C-alpha angles and dihedrals in degrees: 000000000000126000093260091048090052091050091048091049093049090049090049091052093045095049094045091049096046096046094053092192113180102230106151135031118188113207115200091206095175141007092207117108137179093213136056105219119196093220100042115140093183129093091240121144138192092241138069099238090109112071121234116237107261110244091230088065092052091043090064088059091050092049090051092050092048091057091062106023137045102257092202088069095052126082117210109204117198113209140148142118089332112325094204092067087074109096090209097049093113091053089047089055093048091054093046089051094044089058090057100255126130112245128215138165143203113212143167089223096233093125099028101113123167089259094049091048091054090049090051093048091049088050089057106267108167104176140012136181121208123200118228116163104191136296121342100279093043095046095045091048091051094046099041096235133100091212102044096094093053094051094044092051091048089052091050092050090052091049091050088066094047131088099228126101113262142155142183123247120206128186107212114210140163091275100053098029097098092053098050095107093050090045091056089055089050092050091052090049091059095048105269116147099159118059127172118194123206132179122217116257121208100258133115115347091355094066097089103030108093092184088071094059127082121221117243090256092050090049091054091046089052090055089051090050093053093043094054098040101050118108141144093268096050115038104208120170144161121241132254094269102127148309112308106195112213091009093064110120089009098079099029136024099245138042117269111278129163103213096184108136091358105073098345129068131179135202117204124216091258092053098260114150117224142154094242134007090228094057119097114270090238086081097054109132102206142315130263090225090061106021141046107252097217092048089054092046094051099040109029135038091092091140088059098041098047107047096177090109088067091064093101137112110001092355094060096081100018115143093221098048093118090055098040104032090198098315127252112348093221087068091064131089119235092271094046101262111147119251096187138357118202093193093054091049093053093043090052092057089057097047098041 
């Protein structure tokens, strides 16, 4: 990156941090799930022993936000677990929409039939992301179900005929890496024009499975793939998983910025308030069953908004600290030790 690019990035980070606009709230509306994904970092289960959060409890949070913020500028994203396992998810969406918020969802697509999609759209759904992790064998292996690919593809085909905003999320790993170019062609053939690529970070079930991790060389090759395939007709981008050095602004449309606790909040199924559902629970800031959400948002979250405490170990003397600010907080252990550094991985491929 050039000097001007660095200055622009630092200004972007500074302004986003200082403004502290609440723009997204992730609601972990259930921990139940109909799949058993190898890489899952959640506490989700394939049973109903864990209670869903009653919508009335979450509604109190929404009403509190609406008293102090413009709800039309805030996206409420229902996630889980799998949100569509909730029998009342359509009514939840109606109530979110009725209160003036935008409503989005992250889903595995297993239950997203044409009829269900129309119900969700009529309830006010504005955006949805569907997970599809490669061709049939790769996806089914990743998701722990021999039928998951079929249902996800059917959901995508239904979405391709709808008017809402949607995209596909793919976790690239050592198993599906060599088929990523062919998979892009397949995605385009079924109507996909927005594709977000993630890599699997070593948390939860993914900690021990080496087949889920890319080598440093594969990671660099993936950045090159995204860089050279992006265009106006096919919106391909890499996720928010860290600062990427020379690939910044070449594999996504904005500088790296971890918005957890700055413009993004999350509410776990048990009521815990956090900046991001993927961040260790040690950094929860309160609980909606004990605290007022807006009071927590306005007066806490210091550990998210001042990242100086992350300047330890390799980060302490890093030349890109002012651009990275410690990377994505979900890639940190509870005490701040780094689990993965995208910049270091890319830099290593150049120096080796």
